[in-house]
C-alpha positions as CSV (number, residue, x, y, z in Angstrom):
1,M,83.8,-15.2,-8.6
2,K,87.3,-13.3,-9.1
3,K,88.8,-16.4,-9.5
4,K,86.4,-17.7,-11.6
5,I,86.9,-14.8,-14.1
6,A,90.6,-14.8,-14.1
7,V,90.6,-18.7,-15.4
8,I,88.0,-17.9,-18.1
9,T,89.9,-14.8,-19.0
10,L,93.4,-17.2,-19.2
11,L,91.2,-19.9,-21.2
12,A,89.9,-17.2,-24.1
13,I,93.4,-15.6,-24.1
14,A,95.0,-19.2,-24.9
15,V,92.2,-20.3,-27.3
16,L,92.8,-17.0,-29.1
17,A,96.9,-17.7,-29.1
18,I,96.4,-21.0,-30.6
19,G,93.9,-19.8,-33.0
20,G,95.9,-17.2,-34.4
21,A,99.1,-19.5,-34.4
22,M,97.1,-22.0,-36.5
23,I,94.9,-20.0,-38.9
24,G,98.1,-17.9,-39.9
25,P,99.9,-20.8,-41.5
26,I,96.9,-22.5,-42.8
27,M,95.7,-19.2,-44.8
28,S,99.3,-18.8,-45.7
29,N,98.6,-22.3,-47.7
30,V,98.9,-20.5,-51.1
31,E,101.1,-20.5,-54.0
32,I,104.8,-19.6,-53.7
33,P,106.6,-18.8,-56.6
34,D,109.2,-21.8,-57.5
35,Y,112.8,-20.0,-57.2
36,K,116.0,-22.0,-56.7
37,I,118.2,-21.8,-53.8
38,L,122.0,-20.9,-55.3
39,E,123.7,-19.9,-51.8
40,K,122.3,-19.6,-48.4
41,T,123.4,-18.9,-44.8
42,E,121.3,-18.9,-41.4
43,N,118.9,-16.3,-42.6
44,I,119.7,-15.4,-46.2
45,E,119.2,-16.7,-49.5
46,I,120.6,-16.0,-52.7
47,R,118.0,-17.1,-55.1
48,R,117.0,-17.5,-58.7
49,Y,113.1,-17.0,-59.4
50,P,111.3,-18.2,-62.9
51,P,109.7,-15.8,-64.9
52,L,106.9,-14.2,-62.9
53,I,103.7,-12.6,-64.4
54,I,102.7,-9.4,-61.7
55,A,100.0,-7.3,-61.3
56,E,101.2,-4.3,-59.9
57,V,99.4,-0.7,-58.9
58,R,101.3,2.5,-57.6
59,T,100.3,4.5,-54.9
60,I,101.4,7.6,-53.4
61,G,102.0,8.1,-49.3
62,S,103.4,6.7,-46.5
63,R,104.7,2.8,-46.5
64,E,101.7,1.9,-44.7
65,D,99.2,3.6,-46.0
66,S,100.6,2.6,-49.4
67,I,100.5,-1.2,-49.0
68,G,97.0,-0.8,-47.8
69,T,95.5,1.2,-50.6
70,G,97.6,-1.3,-53.1
71,F,96.5,-4.4,-51.4
72,R,92.6,-3.2,-51.9
73,I,92.8,-2.3,-55.4
74,L,94.6,-5.6,-56.0
75,A,92.4,-7.8,-54.0
76,D,89.6,-6.5,-56.0
77,F,91.0,-7.7,-59.6
78,I,91.8,-11.0,-58.5
79,F,88.4,-11.5,-56.7
80,G,86.4,-10.8,-59.9
81,N,86.1,-7.0,-60.6
82,N,87.9,-8.0,-64.1
83,K,86.9,-7.9,-67.9
84,E,86.4,-11.9,-67.5
85,E,84.8,-11.5,-64.2
86,N,86.7,-14.6,-63.3
87,K,88.5,-15.0,-59.8
88,I,92.1,-15.6,-59.6
89,S,93.3,-17.4,-56.5
90,M,95.8,-15.4,-54.1
91,T,98.9,-15.9,-53.9
92,T,102.1,-15.2,-51.6
93,P,104.2,-13.1,-51.1
94,V,102.2,-9.7,-51.3
95,T,105.7,-7.2,-52.4
96,Q,105.8,-3.4,-51.7
97,Q,108.9,-1.3,-52.9
98,E,109.6,2.2,-53.3
99,G,109.3,3.8,-57.0
100,T,110.8,6.7,-57.8
101,K,110.4,10.6,-56.2
102,I,107.5,12.4,-57.3
103,E,107.4,16.1,-57.5
104,M,104.8,17.5,-54.6
105,T,102.3,19.7,-56.4
106,A,99.3,19.5,-53.9
107,P,99.1,19.7,-50.2
108,V,97.7,15.6,-49.7
109,Q,101.0,14.7,-51.3
110,Q,103.1,17.0,-49.2
111,E,101.1,15.4,-46.0
112,K,102.4,12.0,-47.5
113,N,106.1,13.1,-48.1
114,G,105.3,12.4,-51.9
115,K,106.7,8.7,-51.6
116,E,105.9,6.7,-54.9
117,W,105.2,2.8,-53.6
118,I,104.3,-0.2,-55.9
119,V,102.5,-2.8,-54.7
120,S,102.3,-6.4,-56.4
121,F,100.6,-9.5,-56.5
122,I,102.3,-12.2,-58.2
123,M,99.8,-14.1,-60.6
124,P,99.5,-17.9,-60.3
125,S,101.7,-19.8,-62.7
126,K,98.8,-21.6,-64.6
127,F,98.5,-18.5,-66.0
128,S,100.0,-16.7,-69.5
129,M,99.9,-13.2,-70.8
130,N,97.2,-14.4,-73.3
131,T,94.8,-16.3,-70.5
132,L,95.1,-14.1,-67.2
133,P,91.8,-12.1,-66.9
134,K,92.3,-8.4,-67.5
135,P,91.9,-5.7,-65.2
136,T,89.0,-3.2,-65.6
137,N,90.9,-0.4,-62.9
138,D,93.3,1.3,-65.5
139,K,95.8,1.8,-61.9
140,I,96.6,-2.1,-62.6
141,K,99.6,-3.1,-64.4
142,I,99.9,-6.4,-65.6
143,V,104.1,-6.7,-66.1
144,Q,105.9,-10.1,-67.5
145,M,109.1,-10.2,-65.3
146,P,112.1,-12.2,-66.7
147,S,113.9,-14.7,-64.5
148,K,115.7,-12.8,-61.5
149,D,118.3,-13.2,-59.0
150,Y,117.7,-11.7,-55.5
151,A,118.9,-11.8,-52.3
152,A,116.4,-12.1,-49.4
153,I,117.0,-11.7,-45.7
154,V,114.3,-13.8,-43.7
155,F,112.7,-12.7,-40.5
156,S,109.6,-12.9,-38.3
157,G,107.9,-10.2,-36.4
158,R,105.9,-7.5,-37.9
159,G,106.9,-5.5,-40.7
160,T,107.5,-2.2,-38.7
161,K,110.1,0.4,-39.9
162,D,112.4,-0.6,-37.5
163,N,112.7,-4.4,-38.4
164,L,112.7,-3.2,-42.2
165,T,115.8,-1.2,-41.5
166,V,117.8,-3.4,-39.4
167,N,117.2,-6.4,-41.6
168,T,117.7,-4.2,-44.7
169,L,121.4,-3.0,-43.3
170,E,122.0,-6.6,-42.7
171,L,121.3,-7.9,-46.1
172,K,123.5,-4.8,-47.9
173,E,126.6,-5.6,-45.5
174,Y,125.9,-9.2,-46.7
175,I,125.9,-8.6,-50.1
176,S,128.8,-6.0,-49.9
177,R,131.1,-9.0,-47.9
178,S,129.7,-11.0,-50.9
179,N,130.8,-9.0,-53.9
180,Y,127.5,-8.9,-55.6
181,S,125.9,-5.9,-56.9
182,I,122.5,-4.8,-56.6
183,R,119.8,-2.8,-58.6
184,G,117.2,-0.6,-57.4
185,N,115.6,-0.1,-54.2
186,P,115.0,-3.0,-51.5
187,K,111.8,-5.2,-52.3
188,Y,109.6,-5.8,-48.9
189,A,107.8,-9.3,-49.0
190,F,104.8,-10.2,-46.6
191,Y,103.7,-13.8,-46.7
192,N,101.0,-13.7,-43.8
193,P,97.5,-12.3,-43.2
194,P,97.5,-9.5,-40.7
195,W,95.9,-11.4,-37.9
196,T,99.0,-14.0,-38.0
197,L,100.2,-14.0,-34.2
198,P,103.8,-11.8,-34.9
199,F,106.3,-14.8,-34.0
200,M,104.6,-17.2,-36.7
201,R,104.8,-14.4,-39.9
202,R,107.6,-14.6,-42.5
203,N,108.7,-11.6,-44.1
204,E,111.6,-10.8,-46.1
205,V,113.7,-8.0,-47.7
206,Q,115.1,-8.3,-51.4
207,F,117.5,-6.9,-53.5
208,E,117.4,-7.7,-57.2
209,L,121.2,-8.8,-58.3
210,T,123.0,-7.6,-61.1
211,E,125.3,-9.5,-63.1
């Protein structure tokens, strides 16, 4: 009886593992910005992005809490809570970047370290600023981004603080050796649904490059 239970348990684990490995890439089969690779090493790329339309929201809190809050607000917008009541296709990646330091004026902000985070969705390329549905939530800002160059390091696994820190340092060292200059804080990019198995995930740290 115990052997039978053990076999069933192993089969269930195998099914879940295979399902997670398959569902992650399938669910991630959405539009990605059509950037051009200018340079490439094993895991680092210098990219040129075309002009993009971004929907962004600013939140205050820890990085983990802020991306969850920002994602929910932006997902509500693209799922139809906009002035035209139209759904907008999901794209990838979801990006997160630390904003400017905010003065702590309330206990809740002190508990959350007073950090501002910018969470962004890239809008589908078929839209222009005139045709994109307008948000009803005044926390959402629609921004037309010009063409920009970025350095990006790609890694799998979870987007933990340790993984982001290690890859940020590696990317900064590469940028320094290559005599590039950067602008602003690192941007974190997450490409997969949260249920994707860690080894199937695609994450990035990016820095905007100056001319």
